[in-house]
C-alpha positions as CSV (number, residue, x, y, z in Angstrom):
1,X,1.0,-4.5,26.1
2,X,0.7,-5.5,22.4
3,X,2.6,-8.5,21.0
4,X,4.4,-8.1,17.5
5,X,1.4,-10.3,16.3
6,X,-1.0,-8.0,17.4
7,X,0.7,-4.7,15.7
8,X,1.6,-6.3,12.4
9,X,-1.1,-6.8,9.8
10,X,-1.5,-10.1,8.4
11,X,0.0,-10.5,4.9
12,X,-2.2,-10.7,2.0
13,X,-1.3,-12.8,-0.9
14,X,-2.2,-10.6,-3.7
15,X,-2.6,-6.7,-4.7
16,X,-6.1,-5.8,-5.4
17,X,-6.8,-5.4,-9.0
18,X,-9.9,-3.2,-9.0
19,X,-9.3,0.5,-10.1
20,X,-9.5,2.8,-7.3
21,X,-8.3,0.2,-4.7
22,X,-6.6,1.9,-1.9
23,X,-3.7,-0.1,0.1
24,X,-1.1,1.4,2.6
25,X,2.5,0.9,2.6
26,X,5.1,2.6,4.9
27,X,2.3,4.9,6.7
28,X,1.1,6.1,2.9
29,X,-2.1,5.5,1.1
30,X,-2.0,4.4,-2.3
31,X,-4.6,4.2,-4.9
32,X,-4.4,1.8,-8.0
33,X,-4.7,3.8,-11.3
34,X,-6.9,1.7,-13.6
35,X,-5.7,2.5,-16.9
36,X,-2.1,2.7,-16.0
37,X,-1.9,0.2,-13.8
38,X,0.3,1.7,-10.7
39,X,0.0,2.5,-7.4
40,X,-0.1,6.3,-6.9
41,X,0.2,8.2,-3.4
42,X,2.2,10.8,-1.9
43,X,6.0,10.9,-0.6
44,X,7.0,11.9,3.0
45,X,7.0,15.3,1.6
46,X,3.5,15.6,0.0
47,X,4.9,15.0,-3.3
48,X,3.3,12.8,-5.9
49,X,4.6,9.3,-6.1
50,X,3.6,6.2,-8.3
51,X,5.1,2.9,-8.3
52,X,4.5,-0.6,-9.9
53,X,2.6,-3.5,-8.5
54,X,6.0,-5.4,-8.3
55,X,7.3,-2.7,-6.2
56,X,4.6,-2.2,-3.8
57,X,5.0,-6.1,-3.4
58,X,8.8,-5.4,-2.6
59,X,8.0,-2.8,0.0
60,X,5.2,-4.3,1.7
61,X,1.5,-3.2,1.9
62,X,-1.8,-3.8,3.8
63,X,-5.4,-3.3,3.4
64,X,-5.5,-1.2,6.6
65,X,-3.5,1.5,8.0
66,X,-1.1,0.7,10.8
67,X,0.5,3.0,13.6
C-alpha cells in the first residue's frame, strides 16, 4: 500500500523557463512555447489548450507524470 507522500510528487518551486520544457498538470502534458511564454497542451477532449505560467502555478504541476 502506498502512502499519500509516495503518490504525490514533491512540489517544485518554479516552472522551467527553457523553451520546449515539458511539465504535467491534471494528467496532461504541457510544453513551454518560448516565443509566446505560454504553456500549450490538450484538454480532456483533445483540443489545443494554452495557459499562462501564473495559471499553471495555480493549477499545480510536476516534472513527472502521475497516475
